[in-house]
C-alpha positions as CSV (number, residue, x, y, z in Angstrom):
1,M,66.0,31.6,112.7
2,S,63.6,29.4,110.6
3,R,61.3,30.6,108.3
4,I,58.6,29.3,110.2
5,L,60.4,30.9,113.4
6,W,59.5,34.3,111.5
7,A,56.2,33.6,110.1
8,T,55.2,32.4,113.9
9,L,56.5,35.6,115.1
10,V,54.9,37.6,112.6
11,L,51.1,36.0,113.1
12,A,51.4,36.3,117.4
13,L,52.2,40.1,116.4
14,L,49.5,40.7,114.2
15,V,47.0,38.9,116.2
16,G,48.3,40.5,119.6
17,C,46.9,43.6,117.6
18,A,43.9,42.3,116.5
19,P,40.6,43.8,118.7
20,D,39.5,42.2,121.8
21,L,36.0,41.1,120.5
22,T,34.4,41.2,117.3
23,L,30.6,42.1,118.4
24,Y,27.4,42.4,116.0
25,S,25.5,45.5,115.8
26,T,22.0,46.0,113.8
27,K,21.9,48.9,111.3
28,G,18.5,49.9,109.3
29,P,18.4,49.4,105.5
30,E,20.0,51.7,103.4
31,L,17.5,52.2,101.2
32,A,14.1,54.2,102.2
33,V,11.2,51.5,101.8
34,E,7.9,51.5,102.7
35,E,7.0,49.2,105.3
36,M,5.9,46.0,104.3
37,D,4.5,43.1,106.3
38,N,4.6,40.6,104.1
39,L,7.6,39.5,101.3
40,V,7.1,37.1,98.5
41,V,10.6,35.9,97.0
42,E,9.5,34.9,93.7
43,D,11.6,32.5,91.4
44,F,14.3,34.2,89.8
45,T,15.2,33.9,86.1
46,D,18.7,33.4,84.5
47,E,19.3,35.5,81.5
48,L,21.7,33.1,79.6
49,G,23.3,34.6,76.7
50,Q,22.8,38.5,77.6
51,P,26.0,40.5,78.2
52,L,27.4,41.3,81.8
53,E,28.1,45.3,82.5
54,G,31.1,44.5,84.3
55,P,33.9,43.8,85.2
56,A,35.1,46.1,82.6
57,Q,33.1,47.7,79.5
58,P,30.0,46.2,79.0
59,G,29.3,43.0,77.1
60,L,32.8,41.6,77.4
61,L,31.2,38.9,79.1
62,K,28.3,36.7,78.5
63,A,26.4,34.7,80.9
64,N,27.3,31.3,80.3
65,Q,26.2,29.4,83.7
66,P,22.5,29.0,85.7
67,L,22.6,30.5,89.1
68,A,19.2,32.1,90.1
69,A,18.1,29.2,92.1
70,Q,21.4,29.5,94.4
71,V,21.3,33.2,94.4
72,R,17.5,33.3,95.2
73,A,18.1,31.0,98.6
74,Q,20.8,33.0,99.9
75,V,18.9,35.5,99.8
76,L,16.3,34.4,101.4
77,A,19.1,33.1,103.8
78,E,19.7,36.7,104.6
79,L,16.8,38.0,104.5
80,S,15.3,35.3,107.4
81,K,18.3,36.9,110.0
82,G,16.7,40.2,109.7
83,G,13.1,39.6,110.9
84,D,11.7,42.8,108.9
85,F,9.4,40.6,106.6
86,R,6.8,37.7,107.0
87,L,8.4,35.7,104.5
88,I,5.7,34.0,102.3
89,P,6.0,31.2,99.6
90,P,5.6,31.7,96.1
91,S,2.2,29.7,96.2
92,G,0.6,31.8,99.0
93,L,-0.1,30.4,102.5
94,Q,-3.2,27.9,101.8
95,G,-3.0,29.3,98.0
96,R,-3.7,32.0,99.3
97,L,-1.8,35.7,99.2
98,P,-1.9,37.8,102.6
99,E,-3.4,41.5,102.5
100,A,-1.7,42.5,99.0
101,G,-1.5,46.2,100.2
102,K,1.0,44.9,103.1
103,T,2.6,42.2,100.9
104,A,6.0,42.8,98.2
105,L,7.0,41.0,95.7
106,L,10.6,40.4,94.9
107,K,11.8,39.4,91.5
108,G,15.4,38.4,90.6
109,R,17.3,38.4,86.8
110,V,20.5,36.4,87.1
111,R,23.7,36.6,84.8
112,Y,26.4,34.8,85.4
113,Y,29.9,34.3,83.5
114,E,32.2,31.3,84.8
115,L,35.6,30.9,84.1
116,D,37.0,27.4,84.4
117,A,40.6,27.3,82.4
118,Q,43.5,24.5,82.7
119,G,46.3,24.2,80.7
120,A,50.2,24.9,81.4
121,D,52.9,28.5,81.1
122,K,56.3,27.8,80.1
123,V,58.1,28.7,83.5
124,F,61.8,29.9,83.4
125,Y,63.6,28.3,86.1
126,V,67.1,27.9,87.3
127,L,68.9,26.1,89.9
128,L,70.6,27.8,93.0
129,A,72.5,25.9,95.6
130,K,71.6,27.2,99.4
131,K,74.5,26.7,102.4
132,K,72.8,26.0,105.1
133,G,73.7,27.0,108.8
134,L,73.2,30.8,107.8
135,D,72.0,33.3,110.4
136,S,68.8,35.0,109.5
137,A,70.6,38.3,107.9
138,A,72.8,36.2,105.7
139,D,69.8,34.3,104.9
140,L,68.0,36.8,103.7
141,L,70.5,38.3,102.0
142,G,71.2,35.4,99.9
143,A,67.7,34.9,99.2
144,A,68.3,38.3,97.5
145,A,71.1,37.8,95.6
146,G,69.5,34.7,94.7
147,S,66.6,36.5,92.8
148,G,68.5,39.0,90.9
149,I,70.9,36.0,89.7
150,A,67.7,33.8,88.3
151,A,66.4,37.6,86.3
152,L,70.2,38.1,85.3
153,A,70.2,33.9,84.2
154,E,66.6,34.2,82.6
155,S,67.7,37.4,80.6
156,Q,70.6,35.5,79.4
157,G,68.7,32.3,78.6
158,K,70.8,30.5,80.8
159,G,68.6,28.1,82.7
160,F,66.1,25.7,81.8
161,V,62.1,26.0,80.9
162,V,59.5,23.9,82.0
163,P,55.6,23.3,81.0
164,T,54.0,24.3,84.3
165,P,50.0,23.5,85.2
166,Y,47.8,26.4,86.1
167,Q,44.2,26.4,87.0
168,E,42.5,29.7,86.4
169,R,38.5,30.4,87.6
170,A,36.8,33.8,87.0
171,G,33.2,34.2,88.1
172,A,31.0,37.3,87.2
173,L,27.4,37.2,88.9
174,E,25.1,40.3,88.4
175,V,21.4,40.5,89.1
176,T,18.8,42.8,88.9
177,F,16.4,43.1,91.2
178,E,12.5,44.5,91.3
179,L,10.7,45.0,94.3
180,V,7.2,45.8,94.2
181,R,3.5,45.9,95.9
182,A,1.5,42.8,95.3
183,S,-1.6,44.4,94.7
184,D,-0.7,46.4,92.3
185,Q,3.2,45.8,90.8
186,S,4.0,49.4,91.8
187,A,7.8,49.9,92.5
188,L,8.4,50.1,96.3
189,V,12.3,51.0,95.4
190,A,14.0,51.5,91.6
191,P,15.1,48.4,90.2
192,Q,18.4,47.6,92.1
193,A,21.1,46.2,89.7
194,L,24.6,44.6,91.7
195,G,27.6,43.0,90.3
196,V,30.1,41.0,92.1
197,Y,33.2,39.6,90.8
198,W,36.1,36.9,91.3
199,H,39.6,35.9,89.3
200,Q,42.4,33.8,90.4
201,K,45.4,31.8,89.1
202,W,47.0,29.2,90.6
203,G,50.1,27.7,89.3
204,G,51.8,28.5,86.0
205,K,53.1,32.3,85.2
206,P,50.4,34.5,87.4
207,E,51.1,37.4,84.9
208,L,49.4,35.1,81.9
209,S,45.7,34.8,81.7
210,V,43.3,33.5,79.5
211,L,41.3,36.6,79.4
212,S,41.9,40.0,77.7
213,P,44.1,42.5,79.4
214,P,40.7,44.6,80.2
215,L,39.0,42.0,81.9
216,V,41.5,40.8,84.2
217,Q,42.4,44.3,84.8
218,G,38.3,45.3,85.8
219,F,38.6,41.7,87.8
220,E,41.1,43.6,90.0
221,N,40.1,46.8,90.4
222,L,36.1,45.5,91.1
223,G,36.8,42.1,92.3
224,L,36.5,40.5,95.8
225,K,39.5,40.9,97.4
226,N,41.6,38.4,99.8
227,P,41.3,39.4,103.2
228,G,44.6,41.7,104.6
229,L,47.1,40.5,107.5
230,F,45.4,42.2,110.3
231,A,41.7,40.8,108.5
232,Q,43.0,37.0,108.8
233,A,44.8,37.9,112.0
234,D,41.7,38.8,113.6
235,E,39.9,35.4,111.8
236,I,42.6,33.1,113.2
237,A,41.8,34.7,116.9
238,Q,38.2,34.1,116.8
239,R,38.7,30.7,115.5
240,M,41.2,30.6,118.5
241,A,38.6,31.4,120.9
242,L,36.0,29.6,119.5
243,K,37.9,26.5,119.8
244,Q,37.8,26.7,123.5
245,Q,34.8,28.0,124.0
246,N,32.7,25.9,121.6
247,P,34.6,22.8,120.4
248,E,31.5,20.9,118.6
249,E,30.9,24.1,117.0
250,Y,34.8,24.6,115.7
251,L,35.0,21.0,114.0
252,A,31.4,21.6,112.8
253,K,32.6,25.0,110.5
254,G,35.6,23.0,109.8
255,Y,38.0,25.3,111.2
256,H,40.2,21.8,112.4
257,L,41.1,21.3,108.5
258,N,44.1,22.6,107.0
259,Q,43.8,25.7,104.7
260,D,45.9,26.3,101.9
261,D,45.5,29.5,99.6
262,Q,47.6,27.3,96.8
263,V,44.5,24.8,97.0
264,P,42.1,25.3,94.0
265,L,38.7,26.7,94.6
266,L,36.3,24.5,93.0
267,A,33.7,26.0,90.8
268,A,31.2,25.3,93.2
269,D,32.8,27.4,95.9
270,V,33.3,30.3,93.5
271,R,29.4,29.7,93.1
272,S,28.7,30.0,97.0
273,L,31.5,32.9,97.7
274,L,29.6,35.2,95.0
275,S,26.0,34.1,95.5
276,Q,26.4,35.1,99.7
277,E,28.7,38.3,99.0
278,L,25.7,39.5,96.3
279,G,22.9,38.3,98.2
280,E,24.5,39.9,101.7
281,R,24.7,43.3,99.6
282,F,21.1,43.0,98.3
283,V,19.3,42.6,102.0
284,R,21.4,45.5,103.3
285,R,19.4,47.8,101.1
286,I,15.7,46.5,102.0
287,S,16.0,45.3,105.5
288,R,18.0,46.0,108.7
289,H,21.2,43.8,109.1
290,T,24.0,43.5,110.6
291,V,27.4,44.5,110.8
292,P,30.5,43.4,112.6
293,F,32.4,46.1,114.6
294,A,35.7,45.3,116.8
295,L,36.0,46.7,120.2
296,N,39.1,47.0,122.5
297,V,38.5,46.5,126.2
298,S,41.1,48.7,128.1
299,G,41.6,50.1,131.9
300,G,39.3,49.7,134.9
301,D,39.3,46.0,136.6
302,G,42.3,43.6,135.1
303,Q,40.4,40.5,136.0
304,A,37.5,41.7,134.5
305,S,38.9,42.9,131.2
306,V,40.8,39.2,131.2
307,L,37.5,38.0,131.7
308,I,35.6,40.0,128.6
309,K,38.6,39.0,126.4
310,A,38.2,35.5,126.5
311,G,34.9,35.5,126.2
312,A,33.2,34.8,129.9
313,F,31.2,37.9,129.9
314,N,28.6,36.2,132.6
315,Q,31.9,35.7,134.9
316,A,33.1,39.7,134.1
317,I,29.4,40.5,134.8
318,N,29.5,39.1,138.3
319,R,33.2,40.4,139.1
320,L,32.1,44.1,137.7
321,E,28.8,44.4,139.7
322,S,30.5,43.1,142.8
323,L,33.2,45.9,143.0
324,P,32.5,49.0,144.9
325,Q,30.0,51.2,143.6
326,P,29.9,53.7,141.5
327,L,32.1,52.2,138.7
328,G,34.7,54.2,137.2
329,S,34.4,55.0,133.6
330,D,36.5,52.4,132.2
331,D,34.5,50.1,134.3
332,L,31.3,51.3,133.5
333,Y,31.8,50.5,129.5
334,N,33.2,47.3,129.9
335,L,30.3,46.1,132.2
336,G,28.0,47.9,129.4
337,V,30.4,45.8,126.6
338,A,30.1,42.4,128.6
339,Y,26.2,43.1,128.7
340,E,26.3,43.8,124.9
341,A,28.0,40.9,124.3
342,M,25.1,39.0,125.9
343,G,22.5,40.1,124.1
344,E,20.7,42.1,127.4
345,V,20.3,45.5,125.6
346,S,18.9,46.8,128.0
347,N,21.4,46.5,130.6
348,A,24.1,47.5,128.2
349,K,22.4,50.7,127.5
350,R,21.6,51.7,131.4
351,Q,25.6,50.9,131.8
352,F,26.7,52.9,128.7
353,Q,23.9,56.1,129.7
354,K,25.9,56.0,133.1
355,G,29.1,56.3,131.9
356,L,27.5,59.3,129.8
357,D,26.3,61.1,132.4
358,Q,29.3,60.8,134.1
359,D,31.2,62.3,130.5
360,P,28.6,64.0,128.4
361,K,31.2,64.8,125.7
362,N,32.6,60.8,126.1
363,Q,32.4,59.6,122.3
364,R,32.6,55.9,123.3
365,F,29.5,56.1,125.2
366,L,27.7,58.3,123.1
367,E,28.2,55.3,120.4
368,A,27.7,52.5,122.0
369,L,24.7,53.8,122.7
370,A,23.7,54.4,119.0
371,R,24.4,50.8,118.7
372,Q,21.7,49.8,121.5
373,S,19.2,52.3,119.7
374,L,19.3,50.2,116.9
375,Q,19.1,47.0,118.3
376,S,16.4,47.7,120.3
377,G,14.8,49.0,117.2
378,Q,13.9,52.8,118.5
């Protein structure tokens, strides 16, 4: 069996294990913030040359690139999704700020370190002949034997060394946020210091780095992680569904383009990745925000379940509403999920309540009703 076929089978298995649906629920702010009607996001400042606290012991890295404007833009983008604040430009409205007692000011001090290193590592190579036409078991056994032979040859100095190019990038972004009342500059929450880190090397010898070992370990411990196999499978399944449901959006997001992990990210990609992650983390602290949650649809009417999994929520609702009443527990849950996916909170809540009335201790109905209460702001 070819490696491509093996990979296809593994991917199919993972996609089959992925959740049926990924929906989004609204959660309240993580911090207790006094209610403010308006928010002015002031210009953030770069603190070039200032030491960073992480990703290892403080002071090993110093800010060497400006990123304040991009971080501010990302924070504004995230705040606009929540709707908790009326966002006011720093110049005010027609040169005047609204009621100062109900207006908050957000300030940010940004420290960003960026590594962009290129070079060549001396990598040991050994040539191995491979016999074609082997079955999968013999092919795997041969690959394992080949690895052992290569290690033995390297230990004995046999083979040859080739300078192999590499690209190494790292980004460390730390921001101190201050949220104060416009009227008297009093703090609405304690200053929030957040940091996000990322590091990767392509090519060369993976175990070598231009960074010191403590920094490499720090990036490994605190850095943003690549998604696991199941997360990747879930994302692939979502993209495939989007391709069928909305081809224009699928193309607009660039999902039709090949994604290759062996191609180094650009410096702009790293800055965008870190700015987005840090912006999301901070906004979760002071504002309502949406979080993804996975749902598995099972039981009940088979046709309705298939429609929900395919994203045909209207058709699923019509199907379930046409069934003999009263609906059973599974069908009530699926009907509520279909309404929830359509954004019809009141209808979703009604179906989940019916299910809870049938079974007052049913955990999935309790969790679903809690989600609806957050969505409706109750």
